[in-house]
FIZANU-860673 format. One record per residue (C-alpha): x, y, z; residue number from 1; residue in one letter. Coordinates in nm, 2 decimals. Layout:
! FIZANU-860673
<site X="X" Y="Y" Z="Z" pos="NUM" code="A"/>
...
This chain:
! FIZANU-860673
<site X="2.14" Y="-4.31" Z="0.42" pos="1" code="X"/>
<site X="1.83" Y="-4.20" Z="0.23" pos="2" code="X"/>
<site X="1.60" Y="-4.38" Z="0.47" pos="3" code="X"/>
<site X="1.77" Y="-4.20" Z="0.76" pos="4" code="X"/>
<site X="1.70" Y="-3.86" Z="0.60" pos="5" code="X"/>
<site X="1.34" Y="-3.96" Z="0.54" pos="6" code="X"/>
<site X="1.30" Y="-4.08" Z="0.90" pos="7" code="X"/>
<site X="1.44" Y="-3.75" Z="1.03" pos="8" code="X"/>
<site X="1.20" Y="-3.55" Z="0.80" pos="9" code="X"/>
<site X="0.90" Y="-3.76" Z="0.92" pos="10" code="X"/>
<site X="0.99" Y="-3.70" Z="1.28" pos="11" code="X"/>
<site X="1.02" Y="-3.32" Z="1.23" pos="12" code="X"/>
<site X="0.70" Y="-3.27" Z="1.04" pos="13" code="X"/>
<site X="0.46" Y="-3.33" Z="1.33" pos="14" code="X"/>
<site X="0.65" Y="-3.08" Z="1.54" pos="15" code="X"/>
<site X="0.64" Y="-2.82" Z="1.27" pos="16" code="X"/>
<site X="0.27" Y="-2.88" Z="1.22" pos="17" code="X"/>
<site X="0.21" Y="-2.79" Z="1.58" pos="18" code="X"/>
<site X="0.37" Y="-2.45" Z="1.54" pos="19" code="X"/>
<site X="0.04" Y="-2.27" Z="1.51" pos="20" code="X"/>
<site X="0.00" Y="-1.92" Z="1.67" pos="21" code="X"/>
<site X="-0.38" Y="-1.96" Z="1.67" pos="22" code="X"/>
<site X="-0.43" Y="-1.59" Z="1.65" pos="23" code="X"/>
<site X="-0.77" Y="-1.47" Z="1.76" pos="24" code="X"/>
<site X="-0.86" Y="-1.11" Z="1.66" pos="25" code="X"/>
<site X="-1.06" Y="-0.93" Z="1.92" pos="26" code="X"/>
<site X="-1.27" Y="-0.62" Z="1.83" pos="27" code="X"/>
<site X="-1.17" Y="-0.34" Z="2.07" pos="28" code="X"/>
<site X="-1.32" Y="-0.04" Z="1.89" pos="29" code="X"/>
<site X="-1.50" Y="0.04" Z="1.57" pos="30" code="X"/>
<site X="-1.32" Y="-0.14" Z="1.29" pos="31" code="X"/>
<site X="-1.02" Y="-0.20" Z="1.52" pos="32" code="X"/>
<site X="-0.89" Y="-0.55" Z="1.60" pos="33" code="X"/>
<site X="-0.63" Y="-0.65" Z="1.85" pos="34" code="X"/>
<site X="-0.41" Y="-0.96" Z="1.85" pos="35" code="X"/>
<site X="-0.30" Y="-0.98" Z="2.21" pos="36" code="X"/>
<site X="0.02" Y="-1.16" Z="2.31" pos="37" code="X"/>
<site X="0.12" Y="-1.29" Z="2.65" pos="38" code="X"/>
<site X="0.32" Y="-1.09" Z="2.91" pos="39" code="X"/>
<site X="0.58" Y="-1.37" Z="2.93" pos="40" code="X"/>
<site X="0.93" Y="-1.38" Z="2.80" pos="41" code="X"/>
<site X="1.03" Y="-1.53" Z="2.46" pos="42" code="X"/>
<site X="1.00" Y="-1.91" Z="2.48" pos="43" code="X"/>
<site X="0.95" Y="-2.21" Z="2.26" pos="44" code="X"/>
<site X="0.61" Y="-2.26" Z="2.42" pos="45" code="X"/>
<site X="0.48" Y="-1.92" Z="2.28" pos="46" code="X"/>
<site X="0.69" Y="-1.88" Z="1.96" pos="47" code="X"/>
<site X="0.77" Y="-1.52" Z="2.07" pos="48" code="X"/>
<site X="0.40" Y="-1.42" Z="2.07" pos="49" code="X"/>
<site X="0.45" Y="-1.18" Z="2.36" pos="50" code="X"/>
<site X="0.35" Y="-0.87" Z="2.17" pos="51" code="X"/>
<site X="0.03" Y="-0.68" Z="2.09" pos="52" code="X"/>
<site X="-0.03" Y="-0.62" Z="1.72" pos="53" code="X"/>
<site X="-0.34" Y="-0.48" Z="1.56" pos="54" code="X"/>
<site X="-0.52" Y="-0.39" Z="1.24" pos="55" code="X"/>
<site X="-0.78" Y="-0.14" Z="1.14" pos="56" code="X"/>
<site X="-1.04" Y="-0.22" Z="0.87" pos="57" code="X"/>
<site X="-1.09" Y="0.11" Z="0.69" pos="58" code="X"/>
<site X="-1.29" Y="0.20" Z="0.38" pos="59" code="X"/>
<site X="-0.97" Y="0.21" Z="0.19" pos="60" code="X"/>
<site X="-0.83" Y="-0.12" Z="0.31" pos="61" code="X"/>
<site X="-0.66" Y="-0.27" Z="0.61" pos="62" code="X"/>
<site X="-0.39" Y="-0.09" Z="0.81" pos="63" code="X"/>
<site X="-0.16" Y="-0.32" Z="1.01" pos="64" code="X"/>
<site X="0.02" Y="-0.20" Z="1.32" pos="65" code="X"/>
<site X="0.33" Y="-0.41" Z="1.38" pos="66" code="X"/>
<site X="0.39" Y="-0.75" Z="1.22" pos="67" code="X"/>
<site X="0.50" Y="-0.97" Z="1.51" pos="68" code="X"/>
<site X="0.81" Y="-1.18" Z="1.58" pos="69" code="X"/>
<site X="0.85" Y="-1.41" Z="1.28" pos="70" code="X"/>
<site X="0.75" Y="-1.48" Z="0.92" pos="71" code="X"/>
<site X="0.51" Y="-1.75" Z="1.05" pos="72" code="X"/>
<site X="0.34" Y="-1.49" Z="1.28" pos="73" code="X"/>
<site X="0.31" Y="-1.25" Z="0.99" pos="74" code="X"/>
<site X="0.15" Y="-1.51" Z="0.78" pos="75" code="X"/>
<site X="-0.09" Y="-1.61" Z="1.06" pos="76" code="X"/>
<site X="-0.18" Y="-1.25" Z="1.10" pos="77" code="X"/>
<site X="-0.27" Y="-1.22" Z="0.74" pos="78" code="X"/>
<site X="-0.49" Y="-1.53" Z="0.77" pos="79" code="X"/>
<site X="-0.65" Y="-1.38" Z="1.08" pos="80" code="X"/>
<site X="-0.72" Y="-1.06" Z="0.89" pos="81" code="X"/>
<site X="-0.88" Y="-1.26" Z="0.61" pos="82" code="X"/>
<site X="-1.12" Y="-1.42" Z="0.86" pos="83" code="X"/>
<site X="-1.24" Y="-1.07" Z="0.95" pos="84" code="X"/>
<site X="-1.26" Y="-0.89" Z="0.61" pos="85" code="X"/>
<site X="-1.21" Y="-0.95" Z="0.24" pos="86" code="X"/>
<site X="-1.05" Y="-0.60" Z="0.21" pos="87" code="X"/>
<site X="-0.68" Y="-0.60" Z="0.11" pos="88" code="X"/>
<site X="-0.40" Y="-0.50" Z="0.34" pos="89" code="X"/>
<site X="-0.28" Y="-0.16" Z="0.21" pos="90" code="X"/>
<site X="-0.04" Y="-0.03" Z="0.48" pos="91" code="X"/>
<site X="0.19" Y="-0.15" Z="0.76" pos="92" code="X"/>
<site X="0.30" Y="0.09" Z="1.04" pos="93" code="X"/>
<site X="0.59" Y="-0.02" Z="1.26" pos="94" code="X"/>
<site X="0.61" Y="0.13" Z="1.60" pos="95" code="X"/>
<site X="0.98" Y="0.05" Z="1.64" pos="96" code="X"/>
<site X="1.25" Y="-0.20" Z="1.53" pos="97" code="X"/>
<site X="1.25" Y="-0.46" Z="1.81" pos="98" code="X"/>
<site X="1.22" Y="-0.82" Z="1.68" pos="99" code="X"/>
<site X="0.88" Y="-0.90" Z="1.83" pos="100" code="X"/>
<site X="0.73" Y="-0.61" Z="1.64" pos="101" code="X"/>
<site X="0.90" Y="-0.62" Z="1.31" pos="102" code="X"/>
<site X="1.02" Y="-0.97" Z="1.21" pos="103" code="X"/>
<site X="0.68" Y="-1.06" Z="1.06" pos="104" code="X"/>
<site X="0.75" Y="-0.81" Z="0.78" pos="105" code="X"/>
<site X="0.82" Y="-1.08" Z="0.52" pos="106" code="X"/>
<site X="0.44" Y="-1.16" Z="0.51" pos="107" code="X"/>
<site X="0.37" Y="-0.80" Z="0.41" pos="108" code="X"/>
<site X="0.63" Y="-0.73" Z="0.14" pos="109" code="X"/>
<site X="0.35" Y="-0.66" Z="-0.11" pos="110" code="X"/>
<site X="0.24" Y="-0.34" Z="0.07" pos="111" code="X"/>
<site X="0.41" Y="-0.03" Z="0.20" pos="112" code="X"/>
<site X="0.59" Y="-0.09" Z="0.53" pos="113" code="X"/>
<site X="0.62" Y="0.24" Z="0.70" pos="114" code="X"/>
<site X="0.85" Y="0.34" Z="0.98" pos="115" code="X"/>
<site X="1.04" Y="0.63" Z="1.12" pos="116" code="X"/>
<site X="1.38" Y="0.68" Z="0.95" pos="117" code="X"/>
<site X="1.58" Y="0.58" Z="1.26" pos="118" code="X"/>
<site X="1.36" Y="0.27" Z="1.30" pos="119" code="X"/>
<site X="1.48" Y="0.15" Z="0.96" pos="120" code="X"/>
<site X="1.84" Y="0.24" Z="1.05" pos="121" code="X"/>
<site X="1.82" Y="0.05" Z="1.38" pos="122" code="X"/>
<site X="1.66" Y="-0.25" Z="1.21" pos="123" code="X"/>
<site X="1.93" Y="-0.25" Z="0.95" pos="124" code="X"/>
<site X="2.20" Y="-0.23" Z="1.21" pos="125" code="X"/>
<site X="2.06" Y="-0.47" Z="1.47" pos="126" code="X"/>
<site X="1.80" Y="-0.68" Z="1.28" pos="127" code="X"/>
<site X="2.02" Y="-0.98" Z="1.20" pos="128" code="X"/>
<site X="2.16" Y="-1.01" Z="1.55" pos="129" code="X"/>
<site X="1.81" Y="-0.98" Z="1.70" pos="130" code="X"/>
<site X="1.67" Y="-1.25" Z="1.47" pos="131" code="X"/>
<site X="1.96" Y="-1.49" Z="1.55" pos="132" code="X"/>
<site X="1.89" Y="-1.44" Z="1.92" pos="133" code="X"/>
<site X="1.53" Y="-1.51" Z="1.87" pos="134" code="X"/>
<site X="1.61" Y="-1.82" Z="1.68" pos="135" code="X"/>
<site X="1.80" Y="-1.94" Z="1.98" pos="136" code="X"/>
<site X="1.51" Y="-1.86" Z="2.22" pos="137" code="X"/>
<site X="1.21" Y="-1.99" Z="2.03" pos="138" code="X"/>
<site X="1.35" Y="-2.24" Z="1.78" pos="139" code="X"/>
<site X="1.15" Y="-2.36" Z="1.48" pos="140" code="X"/>
<site X="0.89" Y="-2.09" Z="1.51" pos="141" code="X"/>
<site X="1.15" Y="-1.87" Z="1.34" pos="142" code="X"/>
<site X="1.22" Y="-2.10" Z="1.05" pos="143" code="X"/>
<site X="1.25" Y="-1.91" Z="0.73" pos="144" code="X"/>
<site X="1.24" Y="-1.57" Z="0.90" pos="145" code="X"/>
<site X="1.46" Y="-1.30" Z="0.75" pos="146" code="X"/>
<site X="1.49" Y="-0.93" Z="0.82" pos="147" code="X"/>
<site X="1.28" Y="-0.72" Z="0.58" pos="148" code="X"/>
<site X="1.34" Y="-0.34" Z="0.61" pos="149" code="X"/>
<site X="1.06" Y="-0.08" Z="0.59" pos="150" code="X"/>
<site X="1.00" Y="0.06" Z="0.25" pos="151" code="X"/>
<site X="0.84" Y="0.39" Z="0.35" pos="152" code="X"/>
<site X="0.97" Y="0.67" Z="0.57" pos="153" code="X"/>
<site X="0.71" Y="0.81" Z="0.81" pos="154" code="X"/>
<site X="0.69" Y="1.16" Z="0.94" pos="155" code="X"/>
<site X="0.49" Y="1.31" Z="1.22" pos="156" code="X"/>
<site X="0.15" Y="1.41" Z="1.10" pos="157" code="X"/>
<site X="-0.18" Y="1.26" Z="1.00" pos="158" code="X"/>
<site X="-0.24" Y="0.98" Z="0.75" pos="159" code="X"/>
<site X="-0.59" Y="0.94" Z="0.62" pos="160" code="X"/>
<site X="-0.74" Y="0.60" Z="0.55" pos="161" code="X"/>
<site X="-1.11" Y="0.62" Z="0.47" pos="162" code="X"/>
<site X="-1.29" Y="0.76" Z="0.78" pos="163" code="X"/>
<site X="-0.98" Y="0.68" Z="1.00" pos="164" code="X"/>
<site X="-0.74" Y="0.97" Z="1.05" pos="165" code="X"/>
<site X="-0.42" Y="0.83" Z="1.21" pos="166" code="X"/>
<site X="-0.21" Y="1.08" Z="1.39" pos="167" code="X"/>
<site X="0.16" Y="0.98" Z="1.39" pos="168" code="X"/>
<site X="0.39" Y="1.09" Z="1.67" pos="169" code="X"/>
<site X="0.77" Y="1.05" Z="1.66" pos="170" code="X"/>
<site X="0.90" Y="0.99" Z="2.01" pos="171" code="X"/>
<site X="1.23" Y="0.84" Z="2.15" pos="172" code="X"/>
<site X="1.20" Y="0.71" Z="2.51" pos="173" code="X"/>
<site X="1.21" Y="0.34" Z="2.44" pos="174" code="X"/>
<site X="1.44" Y="0.29" Z="2.15" pos="175" code="X"/>
<site X="1.54" Y="0.64" Z="2.03" pos="176" code="X"/>
<site X="1.28" Y="0.60" Z="1.74" pos="177" code="X"/>
<site X="0.93" Y="0.52" Z="1.87" pos="178" code="X"/>
<site X="0.61" Y="0.57" Z="1.67" pos="179" code="X"/>
<site X="0.29" Y="0.62" Z="1.86" pos="180" code="X"/>
<site X="-0.04" Y="0.62" Z="1.66" pos="181" code="X"/>
<site X="-0.36" Y="0.79" Z="1.77" pos="182" code="X"/>
<site X="-0.67" Y="0.70" Z="1.57" pos="183" code="X"/>
<site X="-0.85" Y="1.03" Z="1.59" pos="184" code="X"/>
<site X="-1.17" Y="0.87" Z="1.47" pos="185" code="X"/>
<site X="-1.20" Y="0.62" Z="1.76" pos="186" code="X"/>
<site X="-0.96" Y="0.75" Z="2.02" pos="187" code="X"/>
<site X="-0.75" Y="0.43" Z="2.02" pos="188" code="X"/>
<site X="-0.39" Y="0.50" Z="2.11" pos="189" code="X"/>
<site X="-0.14" Y="0.25" Z="1.99" pos="190" code="X"/>
<site X="0.15" Y="0.33" Z="2.22" pos="191" code="X"/>
<site X="0.39" Y="0.06" Z="2.11" pos="192" code="X"/>
<site X="0.65" Y="-0.01" Z="2.37" pos="193" code="X"/>
<site X="0.64" Y="0.33" Z="2.51" pos="194" code="X"/>
<site X="0.38" Y="0.17" Z="2.74" pos="195" code="X"/>
<site X="0.41" Y="-0.16" Z="2.91" pos="196" code="X"/>
<site X="0.13" Y="-0.27" Z="3.14" pos="197" code="X"/>
<site X="0.14" Y="-0.55" Z="3.40" pos="198" code="X"/>
<site X="0.47" Y="-0.65" Z="3.23" pos="199" code="X"/>
<site X="0.81" Y="-0.50" Z="3.32" pos="200" code="X"/>
<site X="0.95" Y="-0.27" Z="3.06" pos="201" code="X"/>
<site X="1.26" Y="-0.33" Z="2.86" pos="202" code="X"/>
<site X="1.54" Y="-0.08" Z="2.82" pos="203" code="X"/>
<site X="1.81" Y="-0.20" Z="2.57" pos="204" code="X"/>
<site X="1.80" Y="0.11" Z="2.35" pos="205" code="X"/>
<site X="1.65" Y="0.37" Z="2.58" pos="206" code="X"/>
<site X="1.82" Y="0.71" Z="2.56" pos="207" code="X"/>
<site X="1.72" Y="0.77" Z="2.92" pos="208" code="X"/>
<site X="1.44" Y="0.72" Z="3.17" pos="209" code="X"/>
<site X="1.38" Y="1.10" Z="3.19" pos="210" code="X"/>
<site X="1.32" Y="1.11" Z="2.81" pos="211" code="X"/>
<site X="1.08" Y="0.82" Z="2.85" pos="212" code="X"/>
<site X="0.89" Y="1.00" Z="3.12" pos="213" code="X"/>
<site X="0.85" Y="1.30" Z="2.90" pos="214" code="X"/>
<site X="0.71" Y="1.08" Z="2.62" pos="215" code="X"/>
<site X="0.45" Y="0.95" Z="2.86" pos="216" code="X"/>
<site X="0.34" Y="1.31" Z="2.94" pos="217" code="X"/>
<site X="0.30" Y="1.37" Z="2.56" pos="218" code="X"/>
<site X="0.09" Y="1.05" Z="2.52" pos="219" code="X"/>
<site X="-0.13" Y="1.10" Z="2.82" pos="220" code="X"/>
<site X="-0.22" Y="1.45" Z="2.70" pos="221" code="X"/>
<site X="-0.36" Y="1.32" Z="2.38" pos="222" code="X"/>
<site X="-0.74" Y="1.28" Z="2.34" pos="223" code="X"/>
<site X="-0.73" Y="0.90" Z="2.37" pos="224" code="X"/>
<site X="-1.02" Y="0.68" Z="2.49" pos="225" code="X"/>
<site X="-0.84" Y="0.34" Z="2.48" pos="226" code="X"/>
<site X="-0.47" Y="0.26" Z="2.53" pos="227" code="X"/>
<site X="-0.31" Y="-0.04" Z="2.35" pos="228" code="X"/>
<site X="0.03" Y="-0.10" Z="2.51" pos="229" code="X"/>
<site X="0.30" Y="-0.28" Z="2.33" pos="230" code="X"/>
<site X="0.28" Y="-0.54" Z="2.60" pos="231" code="X"/>
<site X="0.00" Y="-0.60" Z="2.84" pos="232" code="X"/>
<site X="-0.38" Y="-0.56" Z="2.85" pos="233" code="X"/>
<site X="-0.57" Y="-0.28" Z="2.69" pos="234" code="X"/>
<site X="-0.70" Y="-0.01" Z="2.92" pos="235" code="X"/>
<site X="-0.96" Y="0.27" Z="2.91" pos="236" code="X"/>
<site X="-0.82" Y="0.46" Z="3.21" pos="237" code="X"/>
<site X="-0.48" Y="0.62" Z="3.29" pos="238" code="X"/>
<site X="-0.36" Y="0.32" Z="3.50" pos="239" code="X"/>
<site X="-0.09" Y="0.21" Z="3.24" pos="240" code="X"/>
<site X="0.06" Y="0.56" Z="3.25" pos="241" code="X"/>
<site X="0.05" Y="0.57" Z="3.63" pos="242" code="X"/>
<site X="0.21" Y="0.23" Z="3.66" pos="243" code="X"/>
<site X="0.48" Y="0.32" Z="3.40" pos="244" code="X"/>
<site X="0.56" Y="0.65" Z="3.57" pos="245" code="X"/>
<site X="0.59" Y="0.48" Z="3.91" pos="246" code="X"/>
<site X="0.81" Y="0.21" Z="3.78" pos="247" code="X"/>
<site X="1.04" Y="0.44" Z="3.58" pos="248" code="X"/>
<site X="1.07" Y="0.67" Z="3.88" pos="249" code="X"/>
<site X="1.16" Y="0.39" Z="4.11" pos="250" code="X"/>
<site X="1.41" Y="0.24" Z="3.86" pos="251" code="X"/>
<site X="1.57" Y="0.58" Z="3.80" pos="252" code="X"/>
<site X="1.61" Y="0.65" Z="4.18" pos="253" code="X"/>
<site X="1.74" Y="0.30" Z="4.24" pos="254" code="X"/>
<site X="2.02" Y="0.34" Z="3.98" pos="255" code="X"/>
<site X="2.10" Y="0.69" Z="4.09" pos="256" code="X"/>
<site X="2.13" Y="0.60" Z="4.45" pos="257" code="X"/>
<site X="2.33" Y="0.29" Z="4.37" pos="258" code="X"/>
<site X="2.58" Y="0.49" Z="4.16" pos="259" code="X"/>
<site X="2.61" Y="0.76" Z="4.43" pos="260" code="X"/>
<site X="2.70" Y="0.49" Z="4.69" pos="261" code="X"/>
<site X="2.94" Y="0.30" Z="4.46" pos="262" code="X"/>
<site X="2.73" Y="-0.01" Z="4.47" pos="263" code="X"/>
<site X="2.85" Y="-0.27" Z="4.22" pos="264" code="X"/>
<site X="2.64" Y="-0.41" Z="3.95" pos="265" code="X"/>
<site X="2.62" Y="-0.76" Z="4.10" pos="266" code="X"/>
<site X="2.46" Y="-0.61" Z="4.41" pos="267" code="X"/>
<site X="2.23" Y="-0.38" Z="4.21" pos="268" code="X"/>
<site X="2.06" Y="-0.67" Z="4.03" pos="269" code="X"/>
<site X="1.97" Y="-0.82" Z="4.37" pos="270" code="X"/>
<site X="1.79" Y="-0.50" Z="4.48" pos="271" code="X"/>
<site X="1.46" Y="-0.56" Z="4.65" pos="272" code="X"/>
<site X="1.16" Y="-0.49" Z="4.42" pos="273" code="X"/>
<site X="0.88" Y="-0.30" Z="4.59" pos="274" code="X"/>
<site X="0.57" Y="-0.49" Z="4.68" pos="275" code="X"/>
<site X="0.35" Y="-0.26" Z="4.46" pos="276" code="X"/>
<site X="0.53" Y="-0.41" Z="4.15" pos="277" code="X"/>
<site X="0.47" Y="-0.77" Z="4.26" pos="278" code="X"/>
<site X="0.20" Y="-0.82" Z="4.01" pos="279" code="X"/>
<site X="0.41" Y="-0.69" Z="3.72" pos="280" code="X"/>
<site X="0.54" Y="-0.99" Z="3.52" pos="281" code="X"/>
<site X="0.91" Y="-1.04" Z="3.47" pos="282" code="X"/>
<site X="1.01" Y="-0.77" Z="3.72" pos="283" code="X"/>
<site X="1.32" Y="-0.94" Z="3.84" pos="284" code="X"/>
<site X="1.43" Y="-1.05" Z="3.49" pos="285" code="X"/>
<site X="1.39" Y="-0.71" Z="3.35" pos="286" code="X"/>
<site X="1.56" Y="-0.54" Z="3.65" pos="287" code="X"/>
<site X="1.87" Y="-0.75" Z="3.58" pos="288" code="X"/>
<site X="1.86" Y="-0.65" Z="3.21" pos="289" code="X"/>
<site X="1.80" Y="-0.28" Z="3.29" pos="290" code="X"/>
<site X="2.09" Y="-0.27" Z="3.54" pos="291" code="X"/>
<site X="2.32" Y="-0.41" Z="3.27" pos="292" code="X"/>
<site X="2.18" Y="-0.17" Z="3.01" pos="293" code="X"/>
<site X="2.16" Y="0.15" Z="3.21" pos="294" code="X"/>
<site X="2.38" Y="0.13" Z="3.52" pos="295" code="X"/>
<site X="2.71" Y="0.21" Z="3.36" pos="296" code="X"/>
<site X="2.56" Y="0.54" Z="3.24" pos="297" code="X"/>
<site X="2.46" Y="0.63" Z="3.60" pos="298" code="X"/>
<site X="2.81" Y="0.53" Z="3.72" pos="299" code="X"/>
<site X="2.97" Y="0.76" Z="3.46" pos="300" code="X"/>
<site X="2.76" Y="1.05" Z="3.58" pos="301" code="X"/>
<site X="2.90" Y="1.01" Z="3.93" pos="302" code="X"/>
<site X="3.26" Y="1.01" Z="3.81" pos="303" code="X"/>
<site X="3.46" Y="1.33" Z="3.84" pos="304" code="X"/>
<site X="3.72" Y="1.41" Z="3.58" pos="305" code="X"/>
<site X="4.07" Y="1.41" Z="3.73" pos="306" code="X"/>
<site X="4.15" Y="1.73" Z="3.55" pos="307" code="X"/>
<site X="3.84" Y="1.91" Z="3.66" pos="308" code="X"/>
<site X="3.98" Y="1.99" Z="4.01" pos="309" code="X"/>
<site X="4.28" Y="2.17" Z="3.87" pos="310" code="X"/>
């Protein structure tokens, strides 16, 4: 029996050794490094590395923005930071509670992990379920990953780290608790998942598409010079905002029209996707999910109370 266990262990070791995120930090502005994920869906081939994380090397130390999808990713992120600077990590800022942004927290338990109060609440309520789902989707990449809650409540305002003044904005359009961060020293806007670019947006916790549109107005009005979306390439122009507004407007009208005409959900998920969104990755996949997340709300808005006509 013992030799069988040893054989199984020996067979699993090479596979685990291949689980390397191979993170390559890219300098995008002064002191500011991006770890860019793919615009694909979660898969065993990418280990859940579909997210943009970042870090800023300040005079006071390193500030990390989001920790990635797993303990292994968080550890790889710390190794990537060490390749860039010998300065210690002194702060983590979480943009929201979704697993690809917050399940790397284990690797940063020695520093303050800051988040909006509702982000901590949502991670407490949903974290274990999201982690289990990610285990099913990406397998051994998640081995040893556990939910670690933030330890610091963030409020809107400015945090100072050496020469970098980080303006924190508390918004709600994506999850109900969304932190955006503007580095007022460099103009880099870390938009989190309030902005997707060249990748279809996700809507599981959105309080409403109109709320999301209003958040985009708030972000675009800021004095940014570079936009870091939660997913997709960095941009120095307003194209990510324009694409987001166009997509959100189309999705809202599609759901509104469907509910007004009594279209069932099965037909809604087969709706044609406009050609202008053909280059946006996962458009059909995310349309199916958005219909399941949002369409019942649109249907309820069309329902008239029986007692309202009396």
